[in-house]
C-alpha positions, -999 to 999 in steps of 0.1 A, spaced: 48 -713 -24 36 -733 6 63 -718 28 52 -683 17 16 -690 26 27 -703 60 48 -672 66 18 -650 57 -5 -669 81 21 -665 109 25 -628 103 -12 -623 103 -15 -642 136 12 -620 151 -5 -588 138 -39 -599 153 -23 -605 187 -4 -572 188 -33 -552 174 -58 -565 199 -33 -558 228 -31 -522 216 -69 -518 212 -79 -536 244 -53 -525 269 -37 -495 252 -3 -512 249 18 -488 229 46 -512 223 22 -537 209 9 -510 185 45 -505 173 49 -542 167 16 -544 149 26 -516 125 59 -532 118 42 -566 112 18 -549 88 47 -538 66 61 -573 66 26 -587 57 25 -562 28 59 -574 15 49 -611 19 17 -605 0 36 -589 -29 59 -619 -30 29 -642 -30 13 -623 -59 45 -626 -80 48 -663 -72 11 -669 -80 14 -651 -113 45 -672 -122 27 -704 -112 -3 -696 -134 18 -692 -165 
């Protein structure tokens, strides 16, 4: 579970970096990376939810 949280934090940091590059300087490649990372964040959060439910049982 700890590794999963660290992975989510890392993905969020990557997303923030790429999203701000797209917004501030119009970097289209950074926008593509941010969208890809957002999908990875979604998957990781679903895994976290499953693990959290199992841990609560």
